[in-house]
Each structure stands twice: as C-alpha cells, then as structure tokens.
C-alpha positions as CSV (number, residue, x, y, z in Angstrom):
1,M,-46.9,121.0,117.1
2,A,-44.1,118.6,116.1
3,H,-40.7,120.1,115.2
4,P,-37.5,118.4,114.1
5,A,-35.0,117.8,116.8
6,K,-31.4,119.1,117.0
7,L,-32.1,122.5,115.5
8,S,-29.5,125.2,115.2
9,A,-29.6,129.0,115.0
10,V,-27.4,132.0,114.4
11,I,-28.2,135.3,116.1
12,V,-27.5,138.7,114.4
13,D,-28.0,141.5,116.9
14,D,-25.8,144.5,117.9
15,H,-26.7,144.2,121.6
16,P,-24.6,141.5,123.5
17,A,-27.3,141.2,126.2
18,V,-30.0,140.5,123.7
19,R,-27.8,137.8,122.0
20,A,-27.2,136.2,125.4
21,G,-30.8,136.3,126.3
22,V,-32.0,134.9,123.0
23,A,-29.4,132.1,123.2
24,Q,-30.6,131.2,126.7
25,W,-34.2,131.1,125.6
26,L,-33.5,128.9,122.6
27,S,-31.4,126.5,124.5
28,T,-34.2,125.8,127.0
29,G,-36.9,125.4,124.4
30,S,-38.7,122.2,123.5
31,P,-37.0,121.2,121.3
32,P,-33.8,123.0,122.4
33,I,-32.2,125.1,119.6
34,A,-28.5,125.3,119.7
35,V,-27.0,128.7,119.0
36,V,-23.9,127.9,116.9
37,A,-22.9,131.5,116.2
38,S,-23.8,135.0,117.1
39,G,-22.6,138.5,116.5
40,E,-23.4,142.1,115.7
41,D,-22.7,141.8,111.9
42,V,-24.7,139.8,109.4
43,R,-21.5,138.3,108.2
44,V,-21.8,135.8,111.1
45,A,-24.7,134.2,109.2
46,W,-22.5,133.6,106.1
47,T,-19.3,132.2,107.7
48,G,-18.3,129.3,109.9
49,E,-21.1,127.3,111.6
50,G,-23.4,130.3,111.2
51,A,-23.5,129.6,107.4
52,T,-25.4,126.3,107.9
53,A,-27.6,127.2,110.8
54,D,-31.2,126.1,110.4
55,V,-32.6,129.5,111.4
56,V,-31.3,133.1,111.3
57,I,-32.5,135.3,114.1
58,L,-32.0,138.8,112.6
59,D,-32.3,142.2,114.3
60,L,-33.2,144.8,111.7
61,H,-31.3,147.6,113.3
62,L,-27.6,146.8,113.5
63,G,-26.1,150.1,114.6
64,G,-27.0,152.1,111.4
65,P,-30.0,154.4,110.8
66,A,-31.5,152.2,108.1
67,P,-33.1,148.8,108.7
68,A,-31.1,145.9,107.3
69,L,-33.6,145.0,104.5
70,S,-30.9,144.4,101.9
71,E,-29.2,141.9,104.2
72,L,-32.6,140.2,104.8
73,R,-33.2,140.0,101.1
74,R,-29.8,138.4,100.5
75,L,-30.4,135.8,103.2
76,A,-33.9,134.9,101.9
77,E,-32.8,134.7,98.3
78,A,-30.1,132.3,99.4
79,G,-32.8,130.1,100.9
80,R,-32.1,130.9,104.5
81,R,-34.9,130.7,107.0
82,V,-35.1,134.1,108.7
83,V,-37.0,135.3,111.8
84,V,-36.8,139.0,112.2
85,Y,-36.6,140.1,115.8
86,S,-36.9,143.8,116.2
87,M,-37.6,146.6,118.6
88,R,-39.9,148.2,116.1
89,A,-43.7,147.4,116.2
90,D,-44.1,148.8,112.7
91,D,-46.8,147.1,110.5
92,D,-45.3,148.5,107.3
93,I,-41.8,147.2,108.1
94,A,-43.2,143.9,109.3
95,L,-45.0,143.3,106.0
96,K,-42.0,144.4,104.0
97,C,-39.9,141.8,105.8
98,L,-42.4,139.1,105.0
99,E,-42.5,140.3,101.3
100,L,-38.7,140.0,101.2
101,G,-38.8,136.4,102.5
102,A,-38.7,136.4,106.3
103,L,-40.8,133.6,107.8
104,S,-41.8,135.6,110.8
105,Y,-41.6,139.1,112.3
106,L,-41.6,139.5,116.1
107,T,-41.1,142.5,118.3
108,K,-38.7,142.2,121.3
109,A,-41.7,142.8,123.5
110,E,-43.2,139.4,122.6
111,G,-41.0,137.3,124.7
112,A,-39.5,133.8,124.8
113,E,-42.6,131.7,124.0
114,H,-43.3,133.3,120.6
115,L,-39.6,133.5,119.6
116,L,-39.2,129.8,120.4
117,E,-42.3,128.9,118.3
118,A,-41.2,131.2,115.5
119,A,-37.7,129.7,115.4
120,A,-38.8,126.1,115.5
121,T,-41.5,126.7,112.9
122,A,-39.1,128.6,110.6
123,A,-36.6,125.7,110.9
124,S,-39.2,123.5,109.1
125,G,-39.7,126.2,106.4
126,R,-43.0,127.4,107.6
127,A,-44.3,130.9,108.5
128,Y,-45.3,131.9,112.1
129,T,-47.6,134.8,112.8
130,P,-47.4,136.1,116.4
131,P,-50.5,137.6,118.0
132,S,-49.4,141.3,117.7
133,L,-48.6,141.0,114.0
134,A,-51.8,139.0,113.3
135,G,-53.8,141.7,115.1
136,A,-52.2,144.5,113.1
137,L,-52.7,142.7,109.8
138,A,-56.3,141.8,110.6
139,G,-57.0,145.4,111.3
140,D,-55.8,146.4,107.8
141,R,-58.7,145.7,105.5
142,S,-57.1,146.8,102.3
143,T,-59.2,148.5,99.6
144,D,-56.9,146.9,96.9
145,R,-58.0,143.3,97.4
146,P,-57.7,141.1,94.4
147,V,-60.8,139.2,93.4
148,L,-60.2,135.5,94.0
149,S,-62.4,132.7,92.7
150,A,-64.0,130.4,95.1
151,R,-61.6,127.6,94.1
152,E,-58.6,129.9,94.5
153,T,-59.7,130.8,97.9
154,E,-60.3,127.2,98.8
155,V,-56.8,126.2,97.6
156,L,-55.2,129.1,99.4
157,I,-56.8,128.3,102.8
158,E,-56.0,124.6,102.5
159,W,-52.4,125.4,101.7
160,F,-52.1,127.6,104.8
161,Q,-53.6,124.8,106.9
162,S,-51.3,122.0,105.6
163,E,-47.7,121.1,105.3
164,S,-47.5,120.7,101.5
165,K,-49.1,121.3,98.2
166,D,-49.3,117.5,97.7
167,F,-51.5,117.4,100.8
168,V,-53.7,120.1,99.3
169,S,-54.0,118.2,96.0
170,R,-55.1,115.0,97.8
171,R,-57.6,116.9,100.0
172,L,-59.2,118.6,97.1
173,G,-58.8,115.9,94.5
174,I,-56.8,117.9,92.1
175,S,-53.3,117.5,90.7
176,P,-50.3,119.2,92.3
177,S,-49.7,121.1,89.1
178,T,-53.3,122.5,89.4
179,V,-52.6,123.6,93.0
180,N,-49.4,125.4,91.7
181,T,-51.4,127.1,88.9
182,H,-54.0,128.4,91.4
183,L,-51.4,129.7,93.7
184,E,-49.5,131.4,90.9
185,H,-52.7,133.0,89.7
186,I,-53.3,134.3,93.2
187,R,-49.8,135.7,93.4
188,I,-50.2,137.4,90.0
189,K,-53.5,138.9,91.1
190,Y,-51.9,140.3,94.3
191,A,-49.0,141.7,92.3
192,M,-51.3,143.4,89.8
193,S,-53.1,145.1,92.7
194,G,-49.8,146.5,93.9
195,R,-49.6,144.1,96.9
196,E,-46.9,141.6,95.9
197,A,-46.8,138.4,97.9
198,P,-43.8,136.3,96.7
199,T,-43.5,134.1,99.8
200,K,-46.0,131.9,101.7
201,A,-45.5,134.1,104.8
202,A,-46.3,137.3,102.7
203,L,-49.3,135.6,101.1
204,L,-50.6,134.6,104.6
205,A,-50.2,138.2,105.8
206,R,-52.2,139.4,102.8
207,A,-54.9,136.8,103.4
208,I,-55.2,137.8,107.1
209,Q,-55.4,141.5,106.0
210,D,-58.2,140.7,103.5
211,G,-60.2,138.7,106.0
212,L,-59.8,135.4,104.0
213,I,-58.5,133.6,107.0
214,G,-58.1,134.2,110.7
215,V,-55.2,133.2,113.0
216,D,-57.6,130.9,114.9
217,D,-58.1,129.0,111.6
218,L,-54.4,128.1,111.3
C-alpha cells in the first residue's frame, strides 16, 4: 500500500512509557512517521506543532473515569485524522469512536504493525479496520439492518474498495453527484434504523456488521 512520505503525528496518552514506545514504533515504520508533539493532555494536539500533525494518536482514558469522547468529537469535527489507541477491547466504545469520526480504533494489545498501518492510512484520510475490530463487528449481525437497493450496495462496496467517489463514478458509469446521492440515501437509511454512520469509517463498520463486505474484500 502506498502512503505519502514525511508524515507527522501527535500522541495523546497519559502514560510516558506508552508515548515513548509509540514514538519509537512510528519512527521506524515505512514510511517513518515523525512524532512532532506528545503529552498527557489533548491540548497538545491543538497547540504548537501538534496542531498541524497529520495524525492524532489518542488514548481514550486520560486519567479520568470517563472516556475522552468529547475531545475525540472536537478533533474530528475540526477535520483532524484520529486513530484511537486504547486499553479497552470494547466493541460498543469502538463503534462509538468511529461514529464520532475516528478513522481507526486499535487496542494496545495489537502492536506496532497495526498501529503503523492505521496511522499511515489515516494520514491519507482513509479508515483502517484492524483484525480484532473486524472480527468483533463481523460477529454483530444487527437485526436493525436497513434495506439497501442492489445499486446502493454496489456503490457502497466500490467506494470502500477505492480511493475516491470519482473513481466509483468512472467504474460504474454514473456521475459523481449520483454516487453522492446513493451514499446519502444509505446514510439516511442507517440513521432511520437508529444506527447512524456519519463517517466513512463508521459506514464501513456498519457494512461489516451487516455482512455486506468482509475485511478480505478490502
């Protein structure tokens, strides 16, 4: 998989040893990712060099009892590309993070390989689903599945497998605006079924849950 070179990251984690370990992993990746700032408070992602880092590596539990979901929401709404890196292997929390705009959710048990891939993929604005999350989501066959048309399903799967909506329009011989319309209808159907999917990562998670696509298809 090709990734842009000279990537940068900011690490938000309340354990110095974790910050040091993640920085070491990222620096030795291919491509290497430079950690330009790190700290135990999310403010480090809003100030100095951390404010312009390509990727935010965010621990959900920063010393307080509640997960830092509001901080994640603020970052995502500002257009930041966030990889949540957490001790918790909690499917509900993972999906909530994707709904709020995180591009990936990894547990700290998943190691360097998946964190590097998630960070490099997020830097290009794309979602990454690690094996543990994919397995958990694939096991959740929701009873509240929206009914998608054959064309909507086709558009959705092509979008997951490509870099852009323009590519989907060329592949299927339809206009970009038609692609957007199909995707908007799909989001509305999920929202009406009580399973909002406002981001591409969240929509991918829903599609895996519903058996529309498997991780091997990506």
